[in-house]
C-alpha positions, 0 to 999 in steps of 0.5 A: 805362849806357855803352852807354845813354849813347851813345843818350841823345846821339843822341836828344838830337840828334835833339829839339834838331834837331827842336826847331829846325825845328817851332818856326821851321816852327810861326811861319811857318806860323801852326800853333800845335800844331808849335810845342808839339811844338818847345818839348816837343821842346826840353824833351826835349834836357834830359832826355836831356843829364841821362841821358846825364851821370848815366851818365858819372858812374856810369862814374866812380864804378864805375871803369869804365875800359872808357870812355876819359875815365873812364881818363883823369880818375880812378882807384881812389884818388881820392876820390868827391867829385873822381870826380863832379867829374871830370865836367867835368875832360876835354874830354868832359866838360866839353863834355857839361856845357856841353851840359846847363846849355844845355838846362837854361837853356832848359827854364827858359826855355821853361817861363817864356815860351811862354805869355806870349812866343809871338812870341818865344819860337818863335825864342828855342827855335830859337837855343837849340837852334841852338847845342845842337845844335852842342855835342850834334853835337860830342859824339856825332862828336868827343869821345864821352864814352862812346868805349871802350877795346879793352884798358881800363888795371887803373887810371886816369890820375886827376884832374889834380893841379891840379884837386884843390882845392875852388876848382877844384871849384866854380870849372868850373861856375861859369864855365860858368853864366857861358859858358851863361847868356848865350846866353838873352840873345843868342837874345830879341836875335835873336829881337827882330830876326827879329820886328821886335820890337826895343823895350824889351821884350826887355831887361826880359825879360832883365834877370835873364838878364843879370846872372846869367851875369855875376855868375856869371863874375865869381864863376868867375873869383875862384875861379880866381884864389883857385885860382891864389893857393893851389894854383901857388905863385906869390904872386899871382891873376891872370897874364894867362893866355889862359884868364882872359883869355877869361873876362873878355873876355865878362865885360868886354862884358857890363858895358858891356850891362848899363850901356848897357840902362839909357840904352835904357830911360831914353831909349829911344837906344843900340838899334843900340849895345845888339844889338851888344853883347849879339852880342858878348858872347855871340860872345866865350863862344863864343870864350873856349871855342874857346880853353880846347879848341883848344890854339891858346894854351898855359895851366895851365887849357887842354885839350890840342891838340885836333880841336875847334879848327877847328869851334868858329872856323868856329861862331863865324865863324857866330854872328857872320856871321848876327848882324850880317848880321840886325842890317844888315838891320833897322837900320831899325827899330833907328834912334832919333830921340832925341839926347844932349842934353848932353855933362855928363849922365849918358848921356854918362858912360853912354857914355864908361863903354862906350868904355872898357870895350869898349877894355879887351875890346879890349885883353885880345883883342889881347894874348891872340892877339898870340902866335898872329898873331905867329907866323901872320905871321912865324914867330916867337911872340911871347908878351904877358906881365903887364907889358904888360897892366898898362900898357894896362889899368891906365890904363883900369881907373883911368878905369872907377873914376873914372865909377863915381864921376861917373855917379851924381853926374849928371844925366840930360838936363844937369847944372847947373854949381849941381848939380855943385859941390854934388854932386863937392864932398865926394868931390873934397874926401874925394879929396884929402884922401886924395891929401895924407895918402898923400904925406906918408906917402910913398907914391910908387907913380903909380898906386897913388895914383890908386887909393887917391884914387879908391876915397875919391872913388867910396866917397863917391858911392854913401854920398852917395848912400844917405844923401841918399835915407834922409834924403828918404824919411825926412822924407817918410814919418816913419821913423827913419834906419835903416827909412828906408834899409833900406826905400829898399834894398828899394824900389828894389834895382836902383839901390842893389843897384846902388851895392852892386855898385859898393862891392863893385868899389871893395875890388877896386880896393883889394885890386888896388893892393896888389899894387904893394907885393909884397915877397919873400925866399928863404932855405934854413933848417935847423930853428930858423934864422929868415928875416926879411921886413919885421918879421915873422920866420919860424922853422922847426921841422920837416919831416914825410912821411906819405902816403895811397893819392893821394898822398905829403906833405912838411910843414914847420912854420914859426912866425910872428912879428912884432916879436918876439911868436909869432902862430901856426905854419903847415905848407906843403906839397908833395904827389907825386901816386903815379898823375900822378908829378906834384908840386903846392904848397900854400901857407900864409898867416897872412891879416889885413886888411892883408897875407897873409904868403904861404909856399912850401915849396921843395925839402927835403933829407932828410938834413939836414932843411933847406929852402928857403922862398920867402915873398912878403908881399902887402899888401890881398889880403884885400880883393880876396876881400872884395870879390868877397862885397860884389859878390856881395851887391849882385847878389843884391840886384839879382835880388830882385823888384821890391816890389808894391802891395796889387793885385799890381801892380809898385809904381811905381819912384819913390817919394816919397823917389825923387822927392824926392831927383830934384827935389832934384838937377835 
């Protein structure tokens, strides 16, 4: 299988190159049969990469340590589940997985549109295959997963212990779905410029193709945060690590793009800006892959130093140069004569939203690369830590939270004073009341006060929008309130699903704001002794040791009491992985909607059975994960098919209720 795997890679490379050339030559010469063979070759790329991936998995499952990749990422004692997921645990395997996902996206795209979009699809396929060619070339000549060892070891090095966690099993594939998925809207954008078809059609085609990778990037970051929270034992979930930032940058840029395309669809404005955003988003996806694999930055997530760095950086430069040169050549086609009517309008709010997202993206980019730049210029690596990121990005984030509430309430084109008073009265009262209540309760943390107040402001705007629409629909169609509310959501999934996403973001803000009030304590305890933190008491019971073929486990039992009442017994652990000779932390949590009691087992003294415990009291963290689930639900709603009338055609965008609501807002 490993010999066949090498052949499959060469066949995939040949097909990707042929697909790229055949589609371009075919459309230029108006030779449809040649274009069709190009599409078929692109489909063959997925087949061959699938077979190559199966070959690697077969080698992992059979402990084929002749393969260097298997020897470095697996071992005989590793559970079968982790052996399979080792496919994306190392450099070579993750590159193969990246290329396979791209081939799968390309397959779905080609099968869906090759007969419908005959003008765009040859160029779309060519762009997709150009990117695939780069990754497959790296697999064949630089990071070959089928490289063999002359003297294979009796057992492998094993999977990195930090990766032996459920969140890390699904976290990388989900992130890759985000990184890879943005290739499709980028390809359509390039195809639109190459063909001169720069209207709104390519945006309508790629709406779901944009939302899906944006969603996967967001979920991937959440899962990465959950892994860091449970596995690293430092009490937090986001440390502005360079690889965390690598995922955040395209997510921020993609979020700006998703909001900005609404203005182009509604008002035919910002066509140049939207093309810039999708180019930047995809370029940042490749740049993030470069950061992860180049070794130029230090991270607990990144791969080791490799020869891929310069090649990836050159590819990023090639993408940016080609894309922006093409944009310059097509600028005359993209320019629009439509201008903004008023500063006090939804268009203006969306534009300010875009500026804030791009400002946040640039801040993350600068903070991430500053150590590398400082070392290159001054010879001294100056590390930029969490305090700097927080000082810059917290104010920008609060501005974005405010705009999340303002955007839906401001009318398109221009808002009258009367309209603004009517729409903003209740949310403003709620926000001010929240501030007063929190101040009376003794809260003095400025950013926390603003965040909680704005969260209430945005929540009221979302609830008001749902309520107003449901009441209008109920009156028009003689429906009960709950029926009208449900049908309102189902008839306009994009708009109201977006509001659900916004509410998920509000809950995430609430969860993140709780970090301002974290408390911690550390103490060495003997059995029967207790550690106090606020009104919690942790009573140490005992520590036990047991092991399996893969690891040694040290487990302590701790009784949790609050105000003298026993609540639970928790079991913080230390794992020591035998093959890698590496320890890991397994955190114990007592969690509720108000706070997490986060317990880390430190040093254990076998002679006295004494153990050191580091305890964090983290307020509101659960709301972060709940917000992620609400965001997921909202995204799935926006991706549902639009309602169709009896003829099978898409139903009109504006229902009677929506028209009545619009009239009331005017």
